[in-house]
N, C-alpha and C positions, 0 to 999 in steps of 0.2 A: 387535451393538454393545452396549457396556456403558452402561446408561442412568443410572448413578449421577451425582449432582451433584458436580462437581469443585470443590475449594477452590483449586486452582491449575492452570495450564495444563501439559500434558504436555511433557516434555523428550525430544528425539530427537537422534540423531547421524547426519548425512548420510553419514558414512563407512561406516555399516552398509549403506546402499543401494548404494554404489559399490564395496564390498569384494570382489565376486566370490564371496562366500559366500552360497549360496542361502538358508540359514536366517536369516542376519542381514538379508538383503535382504527376505525375506518378513516378518520381524518389523517392519522399518521401514515397509513398505507398510501393514501392519495398524495400526501405531501412528499413522502420519500420517493414514490414512483415518478411524480411530476418533476421533482428536482433532477432526477437522474435521466429523465427523458429530455429535459430542457438543457441543463448546463453540466450535468454529470457529477456535481458535487453538492454536499449538504453539510451543515454543522449540526452536531448531535450532543445533547446533554443527557445526564442521568444514564451514562454508559457503563457504570460499574467500576471505573478507575477512581480511586481516591486521590486527593492532592498529596497525601503522605506517601502513597505508593509511587506516584509520578515523580515526586521530589527524590525519593530514594533511588529510583532507576536512573534519573539524570545524574545524580551524584556519582553513581557507579560507573556510568559510561564516560563521564568527564575524567574520572580517575584513570580509566583504561587508556583513553586517547591521549592523556598527558604523559604516558610512558614513552621512553625512547623508541624510535622506529625499529631498531634491531630487536627490542623486546617484543613489540607488537607482532613483528613478522614471524615469531615462533608459532603464532596461532593462524598463520596462513598456510593451509594444508593443501599440498599438490594433489590434483586428481578429483577434488570435490567441486570444481567449477564455481567456487565461491559460495556454495550452498550452506556451509557451516564455518564458523570462526571468522577470522579477519580477512578483509580484502584491502590491499594497500592503495596508497594515493594515486589517483589517476588511472586505475586499472579498468574501470567501467566507463563505457561511452554509450551515448544514446544510439538507437537504431538509425543507420544511415550516416553516422558520423565516425570519424577516426580519432578526433581529439578527445582525450580522456576528461571526465568531469573532475572538478576541483574538490574532491571528497575522498574520504576513507570510511569504511563501515565494518560492522560486525554482525554476523547472522546467527540467530538462534532459531532452531527448527522444532518440529513436532517431537514430543516424547510420548511414544505409544506405551500405555500402561496396561492394556488388556492383551488378550491373546490374538489380536489382529495380525494376520500374516503380512500386512503391508509394512510392518516394522522392518522387514528385510530390505525394503526399498530405500530406507532413510539412513544416512550416515549418523553416527553418534554426534551429539553436540560437543563443542569444544569450549572449555571454560578456562579463563585466565587465572593462573594461580596467584598472580599479583593482586587481584581484586576478588577476594574470596566471597564477598557479599553479592557478586554479580549474578551468580546462578539462581539463588533463591528469588531475588527481586525480578529478574528477567522472566523466569517461568511463571511467576504470579501475574505479571503484566500480560504475558502471552495468554494465560488462561482467561483473564478478564476480557481482553480484547476479542478473543475467539468467541466467547459467550455473547458479547454484544454483536459481533458479526453474524452469528447464527440468527439472532432476532431480526437484524436488518434484512437478511436473506429471506426470512419468513414473510416479512412485510412485502418485499419485492415479488415473492412468489404469488402472493394474493393479488398484487397489482397486475401481474401478468395473466391472471385467471387460472393459475395452477393451484394445487392443494398447498396448504400452508407449510406442510412438512416436505415439500418437493426437494429442497436442497439438503435436508438433514443428513440422510445417509451418504450423500455425495461429498459432504465436508467432514464427516466423522473421521477423525485421524487424518485429515487432509494435510497436504504438503505445504502448510502455511509457514511464513517466515516473519520473525520480528527482526527488523533491521535498525540498529543504532547507527546513525550517521553523524560524522564530524566533517563539516565544511571547514577545512583547516585554514589558518591565517596565511595570507600571502604577503610576505614582508617586502618583496620587490615585484610589483605588478608587471614591470617590463620584462621579467624573466620567464613569464608563462606565455604560451601561445596566445595570439591576439583573439582567437575565437574560443578560448577556454572559458567555461562558465561553471558555476557550482553544480548545476544539473541542467543539461540541455533539454530542449522541449521533447516530451515523450508521452506515451500512454503506458499505464501500468500493465503488467502481463496477466494478472490474476483475476479472480471473480470480483472482489471488492477490496479496497484499501481503507484501513482505519488509521488515521494519523494523529499521534500525540505531538504536542508542542508546535502547533500550527500557526502560532501568532507572530513568530519572528519574521521580520521583514524579508521579502525576497520571493515568496511563493506566489505564482501567478497562474491563472487558467485562461485558455484561449476560448473566447466566446465565439459562437458560430458566425458572427459578422466579421471575425478577424481581429477583434479588439482584445488585448490582454487586460484582465482585471485582477487586482490583488485579492488574495484569499486572506480573510481575517476571521478570527474566532475569539470568543470570550474565553477567559482562563478555564472555565469549567467545561468547555466544549472540546470534542475531537472532530476532525474532518473525515467524512466518508465519501469515497468516490468509486465509480465503476471502473473495472479493468477490462482489458481486451477480451479475456475469456468470456465474461458475461455479455459484453457487447456482441461477440460472435454468436453466442447461444441465443440471444434475443434478436438476431438479425439487425443489430444496431438500433433497436427500439430504445434500449437503455444505452446511454452514450458513454464511451470511454474517451473522456475529454483530454486533449493535449494540455500539459502543464509543464512548468519549468521553475527552477530556482535561479534568479538572476544574481549577478554579483552586486555587492554593496557599492556605494560610492568609493572612489579611489582612496579617499582618506580613511575609510573603514575596512579596507581589504585586509588589514593586519589583525582583524578580529575573527573569532570563531563563531560558528553557528552550529547548533545541535538539533537533531530532529529524529523522531522514532516512528516510522510507519510500520503497521502490521499488514503484511500482504496475505490476504486470505485466499488460499488455494484449495481446490477440491482434491480428491484422490486422483491419481494419475489416470485411472480407467474411465473417468467421467467423459461421456460423449458430448462434445460441444456442438454437435449438429444443430443447425438453426431450428428453433421451435416452430412447429407448424402454425401455431397461433400468431406468430410474428411475421408470417409470410402472406402476402396478398398481391393483387395486381399493381397496386401503387408502390409496394415495397417488396419486389421479388427477392428471392434468396441471393444473398451477397457473398457468402463464404462457403468454401468447400468443407466437407466433413473432416473432423480431426478430433483426436482425444486430447484431454488436458495435458497428459504426459508428453505427447508428441509436440504440442504447441509450445510447452515450456522449453523443451530441448531446442527447438528451432530458435526461440528468442534468446536463450543463453548464448548461442553461437553469434547471433546478431549483435549482442551487447559486448562481445569480446571476452566473456567469462568462460567460454567453452570452445575448444578447437574443433 
């Protein structure tokens, strides 16, 4: 791995991996693996999302978040720990913090269409009747992002010396979440807690995250020398980063890098910011035990054994979404 400190995240083309050209495929595997061993983030083009689909999804979520709070709260369902439907303003906080983030969001989960018994584990999706187009466009984006995520995981499997299909069965009908986020306007900055931010520094829970709409100002990643660097991407790119589950499974060979969304300058606090990450989760029974190939004398085993379902449950409690 190249240990140099990066000033920006690497850019990669998923078409190289799927091209059928062994040299292009190998270069993509190395580039994706090196990026996630070094800084934990990469920008990706040719991911399967069209501009038209992206625009329709953003239009739908903006329409939903423009609804009155009492209407949105109809879709905040008790007992689901925020895993489907709406989660209100300030309800989620980063691990280790008590101050809520300055955001509200909406969750869309897996729709199991075969006879997989795992369907019993998942609550039904919740769809806002005021935005009838939301269901179709959200499920289409979910499908496209899940397909791209499977390809990225295949590349990372090869990078780790595993079979290319290592993750396939583990993420089939996985507990993945499409999260539409609204960082809402703050009309009076003095009225919010002094330490409140749009998204406090955190690592993601899941295997990998694929982020739409990554170019809005505010997203930053913590480099290993302690410097925060801004995440920027071209319009046709999405951002891919490793989550804590994959970091644990690889004994931190692949890095779940701390990141945050900082507040805009005070004079822009009254503006909205929208973002749509796809949190790619495996099935709950996936064993996250550290891979033997990622353990050696220089890098002894760092994490106790745990399943994906157990780890998710722990983290939901830490985030304040589950009691």
